[in-house]
C-alpha positions as CSV (number, residue, x, y, z in Angstrom):
1,X,-38.8,-18.7,8.3
2,X,-36.2,-20.2,10.8
3,X,-34.2,-17.7,12.7
4,X,-30.4,-17.4,12.1
5,X,-28.8,-18.5,15.4
6,X,-25.0,-18.0,16.0
7,X,-23.1,-21.3,15.8
8,X,-26.1,-23.3,14.6
9,X,-27.7,-24.2,11.3
10,X,-31.3,-25.2,10.4
11,X,-31.9,-28.6,8.8
12,X,-34.9,-28.3,6.6
13,X,-35.5,-32.1,6.4
14,X,-35.3,-32.8,10.2
15,X,-36.9,-29.4,11.1
16,X,-34.4,-28.7,13.9
17,X,-31.1,-26.8,14.7
18,X,-27.7,-28.5,14.7
19,X,-24.2,-27.2,15.6
20,X,-22.2,-25.8,12.6
21,X,-19.3,-28.2,13.4
22,X,-21.6,-31.1,12.5
23,X,-22.8,-29.6,9.2
24,X,-22.0,-32.1,6.4
25,X,-19.9,-30.9,3.5
26,X,-22.0,-29.8,0.6
27,X,-22.0,-27.5,-2.4
28,X,-22.3,-23.7,-2.0
29,X,-25.6,-22.3,-0.8
30,X,-27.9,-20.3,-3.1
31,X,-26.8,-17.1,-1.3
32,X,-23.1,-17.8,-1.9
33,X,-23.7,-18.7,-5.6
34,X,-25.7,-15.6,-6.1
35,X,-22.9,-13.4,-4.6
36,X,-20.3,-15.1,-6.7
37,X,-22.4,-14.8,-9.8
38,X,-22.7,-11.1,-9.1
39,X,-18.9,-10.7,-8.9
40,X,-18.2,-12.9,-11.9
41,X,-20.8,-11.1,-14.0
42,X,-19.3,-7.7,-13.0
43,X,-15.9,-8.8,-14.3
44,X,-17.0,-10.4,-17.6
45,X,-17.9,-8.2,-20.6
46,X,-21.6,-8.5,-21.7
47,X,-20.8,-10.4,-24.9
48,X,-18.9,-13.1,-22.9
49,X,-21.5,-13.4,-20.2
50,X,-24.2,-14.3,-22.7
51,X,-22.1,-17.2,-24.0
52,X,-21.6,-18.7,-20.5
53,X,-23.7,-21.8,-19.9
54,X,-25.7,-22.2,-16.8
55,X,-24.1,-24.5,-14.3
56,X,-22.9,-24.8,-10.7
57,X,-20.1,-22.5,-9.5
58,X,-17.4,-23.8,-7.2
59,X,-16.1,-21.2,-4.7
60,X,-12.4,-20.7,-4.9
61,X,-10.3,-21.1,-1.7
62,X,-9.1,-18.0,0.1
63,X,-6.0,-16.2,-1.2
64,X,-3.4,-16.0,1.6
65,X,-0.6,-14.0,0.0
66,X,-1.9,-12.2,-3.1
67,X,-1.3,-8.5,-3.4
68,X,-4.2,-6.7,-4.9
69,X,-3.6,-4.4,-7.9
70,X,-4.7,-0.8,-8.0
71,X,-7.7,-1.7,-10.3
72,X,-11.1,-1.6,-8.5
73,X,-12.2,-4.9,-10.0
74,X,-9.2,-6.9,-8.8
75,X,-9.5,-5.3,-5.3
76,X,-13.2,-6.1,-5.2
77,X,-12.8,-9.7,-6.2
78,X,-10.0,-10.2,-3.6
79,X,-12.3,-8.7,-0.9
80,X,-15.3,-10.8,-1.8
81,X,-13.4,-14.0,-2.0
82,X,-12.2,-13.5,1.6
83,X,-15.5,-12.2,2.8
84,X,-17.4,-15.2,1.5
85,X,-14.9,-17.6,3.1
86,X,-15.2,-15.7,6.4
87,X,-19.0,-16.0,6.3
88,X,-19.1,-19.7,5.4
89,X,-16.1,-20.9,7.4
90,X,-17.2,-22.9,10.4
91,X,-13.8,-22.8,12.2
92,X,-12.5,-19.8,14.1
93,X,-9.0,-20.3,12.8
94,X,-10.2,-20.1,9.2
95,X,-12.1,-16.9,10.0
96,X,-9.1,-15.3,11.6
97,X,-7.0,-16.3,8.6
98,X,-9.6,-14.7,6.2
99,X,-9.7,-11.5,8.3
100,X,-5.9,-11.4,8.1
101,X,-6.0,-11.6,4.4
102,X,-8.6,-8.9,4.2
103,X,-6.3,-6.6,6.2
104,X,-3.5,-7.3,3.8
105,X,-5.7,-6.6,0.8
106,X,-7.0,-3.3,2.2
107,X,-3.5,-2.2,3.4
108,X,-1.9,-2.7,0.0
109,X,-4.8,-1.1,-1.8
110,X,-4.2,2.1,0.1
111,X,-0.4,1.9,0.3
112,X,-0.1,1.3,-3.5
113,X,-0.7,5.0,-3.9
114,X,2.5,6.6,-5.1
115,X,4.6,8.5,-2.5
116,X,7.7,9.8,-4.2
117,X,10.6,9.4,-1.7
118,X,12.0,12.8,-2.8
119,X,8.9,14.7,-1.4
120,X,9.3,13.9,2.3
121,X,9.0,16.4,5.1
122,X,12.4,17.9,5.8
123,X,13.1,18.1,9.5
124,X,16.4,20.0,9.1
125,X,18.7,17.3,10.7
126,X,19.0,13.5,10.6
127,X,16.2,11.7,12.3
128,X,17.2,8.9,14.7
129,X,14.0,8.0,16.6
130,X,10.2,8.3,16.3
131,X,7.4,7.7,18.8
132,X,3.7,8.6,18.8
133,X,2.9,10.9,21.7
134,X,-0.3,9.6,23.3
135,X,-3.1,7.1,22.8
136,X,-5.7,9.9,22.8
137,X,-7.6,9.7,19.5
138,X,-7.8,13.5,19.4
139,X,-4.0,13.9,19.8
140,X,-2.0,13.1,16.7
141,X,1.3,14.4,18.1
142,X,4.6,12.6,17.5
143,X,8.0,12.8,19.1
144,X,11.0,13.1,16.7
145,X,14.6,12.5,17.9
146,X,17.4,14.3,16.1
147,X,21.0,13.4,15.4
148,X,22.2,16.6,17.2
149,X,20.2,15.9,20.3
150,X,17.0,18.0,19.6
151,X,13.7,16.6,20.6
152,X,10.9,17.7,18.3
153,X,7.1,17.5,18.6
154,X,5.1,17.3,15.4
155,X,1.4,17.2,14.6
156,X,0.9,14.1,12.5
157,X,-2.2,15.5,10.8
158,X,-0.5,18.9,10.1
159,X,3.3,18.2,9.8
160,X,4.0,21.9,9.3
161,X,3.1,22.3,13.0
162,X,6.3,21.2,14.7
163,X,8.6,22.7,17.3
164,X,11.7,22.1,19.3
165,X,11.0,20.8,22.8
166,X,14.3,20.0,24.4
167,X,18.0,19.5,23.6
168,X,20.1,16.6,25.0
169,X,23.3,17.8,23.3
170,X,24.0,14.5,21.6
171,X,22.2,12.0,19.3
172,X,18.9,10.8,20.6
173,X,19.0,7.0,20.4
174,X,15.5,6.0,21.6
175,X,12.1,7.3,22.5
176,X,9.7,5.1,24.3
177,X,6.4,5.6,26.0
178,X,4.0,3.8,28.4
179,X,0.7,5.5,29.1
180,X,1.6,8.8,30.8
181,X,5.4,8.3,31.0
182,X,7.9,9.1,28.2
183,X,11.6,8.2,28.2
184,X,14.2,9.8,25.8
185,X,17.9,8.5,25.8
186,X,21.0,9.9,24.1
187,X,24.6,9.0,23.5
188,X,27.6,10.6,25.1
189,X,29.1,10.9,28.5
190,X,27.5,11.8,30.9
191,X,24.4,10.0,29.7
192,X,21.3,12.1,29.6
193,X,17.9,10.6,30.0
194,X,14.8,12.7,29.7
195,X,11.6,11.6,31.5
196,X,8.2,13.2,31.6
197,X,5.4,11.7,33.8
198,X,2.5,13.7,32.4
199,X,1.9,13.1,28.7
200,X,-0.6,16.0,28.6
201,X,1.8,18.4,30.2
202,X,4.5,18.6,27.6
203,X,7.2,21.0,28.7
204,X,7.5,19.6,32.2
205,X,10.5,17.2,32.0
206,X,12.8,15.5,34.4
207,X,16.4,15.3,33.2
208,X,18.6,12.6,34.6
209,X,22.4,12.6,34.0
210,X,24.4,9.5,34.9
211,X,28.2,9.8,35.7
212,X,30.5,7.8,33.4
213,X,31.1,5.2,36.1
214,X,27.4,4.4,36.3
215,X,26.4,4.5,32.6
216,X,27.7,6.0,29.4
217,X,26.6,5.9,25.7
218,X,22.9,5.0,26.2
219,X,21.9,3.1,23.1
220,X,18.4,2.2,24.2
221,X,15.7,2.6,26.8
222,X,12.3,1.1,27.7
223,X,9.3,1.6,30.0
224,X,6.8,-0.8,31.5
225,X,4.2,0.7,33.8
226,X,6.4,2.9,36.0
227,X,9.7,1.0,35.6
228,X,12.3,2.4,33.3
229,X,15.6,1.0,32.1
230,X,18.5,2.6,30.2
231,X,21.1,0.4,28.5
232,X,24.6,1.6,27.8
233,X,28.3,0.7,28.1
234,X,28.7,-2.7,29.8
235,X,25.5,-2.5,31.7
236,X,22.1,-1.0,32.3
237,X,20.5,1.3,34.9
238,X,17.0,0.5,36.2
239,X,14.5,2.7,38.1
240,X,11.7,0.9,39.6
241,X,9.7,4.1,39.8
242,X,10.2,6.8,37.2
243,X,9.7,9.7,39.7
244,X,12.1,8.4,42.3
245,X,15.9,8.6,42.3
246,X,16.6,5.0,43.6
247,X,18.1,2.9,40.9
248,X,19.9,-0.5,40.4
249,X,23.0,-0.9,38.3
250,X,23.1,-4.1,36.2
251,X,26.6,-5.2,35.2
252,X,27.0,-6.9,31.8
253,X,29.9,-8.5,29.9
254,X,29.3,-6.4,26.9
255,X,27.6,-3.1,25.8
256,X,23.8,-3.1,25.9
257,X,22.4,-2.2,22.5
258,X,18.7,-3.0,23.1
259,X,16.4,-3.4,26.2
260,X,12.9,-4.8,26.7
261,X,10.8,-5.2,29.8
262,X,8.4,-8.2,29.6
263,X,6.7,-7.0,32.9
264,X,7.7,-5.0,35.9
265,X,10.1,-7.8,37.0
266,X,11.6,-9.5,33.9
267,X,14.1,-7.6,31.8
268,X,15.8,-8.7,28.5
269,X,19.0,-7.1,27.3
270,X,20.5,-7.5,23.9
271,X,24.3,-7.0,23.8
272,X,27.0,-6.1,21.3
273,X,28.5,-9.6,21.5
274,X,25.2,-11.2,20.3
275,X,24.1,-12.4,23.8
276,X,20.6,-11.9,25.0
277,X,20.4,-11.9,28.8
278,X,17.4,-12.1,31.1
279,X,17.4,-10.3,34.5
280,X,14.9,-10.8,37.4
281,X,14.7,-7.3,38.9
282,X,13.4,-8.8,42.2
283,X,17.0,-10.1,42.6
284,X,19.1,-7.5,40.8
285,X,22.4,-8.6,42.4
286,X,22.1,-12.2,41.0
287,X,23.8,-13.1,37.8
288,X,21.8,-12.8,34.6
289,X,20.4,-15.8,32.7
290,X,21.8,-16.1,29.2
291,X,18.9,-17.3,27.0
292,X,20.2,-17.0,23.5
293,X,23.6,-16.6,21.9
294,X,23.1,-15.3,18.3
295,X,26.8,-16.0,17.5
296,X,26.1,-19.8,17.8
297,X,24.3,-19.8,14.5
298,X,27.0,-21.2,12.3
299,X,25.1,-20.9,9.0
300,X,25.5,-17.2,9.0
301,X,28.6,-15.0,9.3
302,X,29.2,-11.5,10.5
303,X,28.8,-9.5,13.6
304,X,25.8,-10.2,15.8
305,X,25.1,-7.1,17.9
306,X,21.5,-7.3,18.9
307,X,20.0,-4.0,17.8
308,X,16.3,-4.6,18.4
309,X,14.3,-6.6,21.0
310,X,10.5,-6.7,21.1
311,X,7.9,-8.7,23.1
312,X,5.2,-9.9,20.7
313,X,2.1,-11.8,21.4
314,X,3.0,-12.3,25.1
315,X,5.5,-15.1,24.7
316,X,7.5,-14.2,21.6
317,X,10.9,-12.3,21.6
318,X,11.6,-10.5,18.3
319,X,15.3,-10.2,17.7
320,X,17.1,-8.2,15.0
321,X,20.9,-8.2,14.7
322,X,23.4,-6.2,12.7
323,X,24.2,-9.1,10.4
324,X,20.6,-9.5,9.3
325,X,18.9,-12.0,11.7
326,X,15.2,-11.1,12.0
327,X,13.4,-13.8,14.0
328,X,11.1,-14.7,16.9
329,X,12.2,-16.9,19.9
330,X,9.6,-18.6,22.1
331,X,10.2,-17.4,25.7
332,X,8.6,-20.5,27.0
333,X,11.2,-22.8,25.3
334,X,14.6,-21.2,25.2
335,X,18.2,-22.4,25.6
336,X,18.6,-22.7,21.9
337,X,19.6,-20.3,19.0
338,X,16.9,-22.0,16.8
339,X,14.0,-19.5,16.3
340,X,10.3,-20.4,16.3
341,X,9.7,-18.1,13.3
342,X,12.1,-16.4,10.9
343,X,11.5,-13.5,8.6
344,X,13.4,-13.9,5.4
345,X,14.4,-11.1,3.0
346,X,15.7,-8.6,5.5
347,X,18.8,-6.7,4.3
348,X,21.0,-5.6,7.2
349,X,23.3,-2.6,7.5
350,X,26.6,-2.2,9.3
351,X,26.5,1.6,9.0
352,X,23.0,2.4,10.2
353,X,20.6,1.3,12.9
354,X,17.5,0.5,11.0
355,X,13.9,1.3,11.9
356,X,11.4,-1.2,13.1
357,X,7.7,-0.9,13.8
358,X,4.9,-3.3,14.9
359,X,1.2,-2.6,14.5
360,X,-0.9,-2.2,17.6
361,X,-2.6,-5.6,17.1
362,X,0.9,-7.3,16.6
363,X,-0.1,-8.8,13.3
364,X,2.4,-7.1,11.0
365,X,6.1,-6.2,11.2
366,X,7.6,-3.3,9.3
367,X,11.4,-2.9,8.9
368,X,13.8,-0.7,7.0
369,X,16.6,-2.3,5.0
370,X,20.2,-1.5,4.4
371,X,19.3,-1.3,0.7
372,X,17.1,1.8,1.5
373,X,13.9,-0.2,1.0
374,X,10.9,-0.6,3.3
375,X,9.6,-4.2,3.9
376,X,6.7,-5.8,5.7
377,X,6.0,-9.3,7.1
378,X,3.1,-11.2,8.7
379,X,3.5,-12.3,12.3
380,X,0.9,-15.0,11.5
381,X,2.9,-16.8,8.8
382,X,6.3,-15.2,8.7
383,X,5.9,-14.5,5.0
384,X,6.9,-11.2,3.4
385,X,4.0,-9.2,2.2
386,X,5.9,-7.7,-0.7
387,X,8.1,-10.4,-2.1
388,X,5.2,-12.8,-2.6
389,X,3.8,-10.6,-5.4
390,X,3.7,-12.2,-8.8
391,X,5.7,-10.5,-11.5
392,X,2.5,-10.0,-13.5
393,X,1.0,-8.1,-10.6
394,X,3.9,-5.8,-10.4
395,X,3.9,-5.0,-14.1
396,X,0.2,-4.0,-13.9
397,X,1.0,-1.1,-11.5
398,X,1.4,2.3,-13.2
399,X,3.4,3.7,-10.3
400,X,5.6,2.0,-7.7
401,X,4.2,2.0,-4.1
402,X,6.1,2.8,-0.9
403,X,7.2,-0.8,-0.5
404,X,8.7,-0.9,-4.0
405,X,10.7,2.4,-4.2
406,X,14.2,2.9,-3.1
407,X,14.5,5.8,-0.6
408,X,17.4,8.2,-0.8
409,X,18.9,6.8,2.4
410,X,18.3,3.8,4.7
411,X,15.2,4.1,6.9
412,X,16.5,4.7,10.5
413,X,13.2,5.0,12.4
414,X,9.6,3.9,11.9
415,X,6.4,4.4,13.8
416,X,2.7,3.7,13.3
417,X,0.0,6.3,14.2
418,X,-3.6,5.3,14.0
419,X,-6.0,8.3,14.3
420,X,-8.5,9.1,11.6
421,X,-6.3,7.1,9.3
422,X,-3.5,4.6,9.9
423,X,-0.2,6.0,8.8
424,X,3.3,4.5,8.8
425,X,6.0,7.2,9.3
426,X,9.5,6.4,8.0
427,X,12.6,8.5,8.6
428,X,15.2,8.6,5.9
429,X,18.1,10.8,6.8
430,X,16.6,14.3,7.3
431,X,13.2,13.5,5.7
432,X,10.0,12.0,7.1
433,X,7.8,10.0,4.7
434,X,4.1,9.2,5.5
435,X,2.7,5.9,4.1
436,X,-1.1,5.5,4.4
437,X,-2.1,2.0,5.4
438,X,-5.8,2.4,5.5
439,X,-8.6,3.8,7.7
440,X,-8.3,3.8,11.5
441,X,-8.8,0.3,12.9
442,X,-7.6,-1.6,9.7
443,X,-4.8,-3.2,11.6
444,X,-6.7,-4.1,14.8
């Protein structure tokens, strides 16, 4: 029997191997027909399967945006359709698309399990920031930022194990981490920034306080390698080394609401007036380069403060504004407010800063809405993973899932922790809600 060689197929007539790309189109193989017959027979009652006439079966195309129902049969059919397409598809792009569909099917088959929003974990104060503690698979700890300034640490596997770590005296606005360095920022004047450089030595912190003339009301912070940046009123403060006191003051024309380092030299700042500026930290005294003005989009009205910035897939800048813009701009082709990808269906809020999370593989986007709902989108297509569900599929569910329910309050913080299982944590006022997305590695 000919051996199965990767990227090649055996031609029985010519008795030799050929590349898969040159394989002529033909009907499904006996193996594929056998697999489909097995799935089809499992779904059809015995009395109906006896009446079916023998004939050729034509494989159905992959389903790209179909949400599986809780029934085992529907989930199994969705899985096998994509699996067969993955096995038979000669193109890498088709295989990646099928794997993406399988991730969606598995994610929703797990997250469809009811999680009543009134049964969350009560922290005791409003939650304003979340961040997983380490990448160590044996450590499921998570940082929780409170509205009164308390920094908590909680065990994600055992939420009852949590304790207060430090108090910054005013609302914690952001918690970010890069390998062994963690940065915590807070509002108020003087601004307090809490830095630890040993993730495994929790309890050893470096507290930095900035005088009002340097920085006040820190709305955001970010870390890349050992470089940290804190954004506040009309500017930002950058430390090229987290353990050293030398810093650079970056003056801006508006308050800085969001910060993001693309690398150790390029910094993006999102401002209250809707401007996104780019700074080269090798020339900090030079003027910033304005790359996008969100206020230039005439088709939408309302305030344009840039509340979230994220770098996705190396060259994409994810932008979220207070009026509801949620889109990606290509960093290679800027100078225009036209996005390369837009996520529709997001509901903004002028009263709350909404939570945003991206999975480790940068395939899916999760976002809280001003209507107190949780939504998800695909970075591959830009389509919503929830709104594409047919009404018939929704009606077949006995209980609403976490993407269908309305939470008691808007979701102000989100984070994904992948240990033994992959969980999406959502903060709604004083409660934390845990949404199971699937086994560890489902989103990688």
